[in-house]
C-alpha angles and dihedrals in degrees: 000000000000123000090254091051090050091051093051092047092052093048092048091048093052092045093051090048092068123043093209089068093054093109094043112125120217110232120236102231119081093227092054089047090053090051091049092050092050091047092051090049092048096053096040115112118231098273130142120270133197123272089241091057091050092048093052094039092051093049090049096048094045091053090048089049093051091046091056090047131240126249118203120218087222089065094057121099115228118247088199130003107298093356131100131184114209130175116206148072109324091207088069095053118111103212139135087255141355123202122238120205095223135183126240094268088057088210099111131250116315095192108106112253093345113176096232121117090242090061093045094051095047092045093052094042098051137234091301091075094062090046091052091049091048089055090053092049094048090054092045094048096206142059117288111263120233115260097029129103138218130191131219136166115271097226107188097006116102091239121083099232142011121222112206120205132169115221127203119276108231125210111187116329117005114258125220087258090055091052093048092049093049091051088049090056091059094041093048093050092049093048093047092048092049093046088051092056096251121150103196138029136186120214127203119208097279117214095356097106122048091357092060102223106160108258100226095049092044091052092050091053090047094051094045093049094047093047091049091051094048091051092052102036127039097189094093109064101182136022121191121203103207117201131176106182124069091232092057091046091054092047093054092043090057093047095046097036098214145092137286118279112250129211 
């Protein structure tokens, strides 16, 4: 089965799954078809799928992943001892774990093709990730609190695991509680990764997007928390600060006082 045939199969499966999509027309262009598939994945509730669907979805997502290219954490040059700064798409990073800035439901972003990191990670991982998160939430029996962390497999991402953490939602200036909760996000992820036997971890810029934590202050908290953990605990050997925007890259460059990681 070609990549185009896989894509059409997956779209048709998800359309047939829900009667309200029965009149939905599949666009002609491949890019529009990719957008439709991602949208259908994004809005899909955490319900079981067939083994055939998973087999074809996994083959499709792995080929898309390989087409984008994979960057190994081991190829990055430290900007400080044990710390890397890397600008790029976190879903292409081959690490022991990447961190997802999740919401309290922990089920991913349901807004079709939203530009948040939560949406990107779930879309590249596959429908299994939402199902795994649903299992965690059913056992927990309540929304995920801010500042904690959970771990799942990464499925079709190049990393091994995804750490899910909910950052504080800031309205106006951050409060001391906001600052404490953000620091707790980094600390909880580091502790969970270390306790899980992982050696490296890549952080996104937690709470700085849709949750409106000011980027410079958030980065300062992130760097201070990570450095404090690395001084006290040798189990994590490398931490990557992953940024996407130029402004975030410059902020971390100023805080870390080094040069861009190369690969």
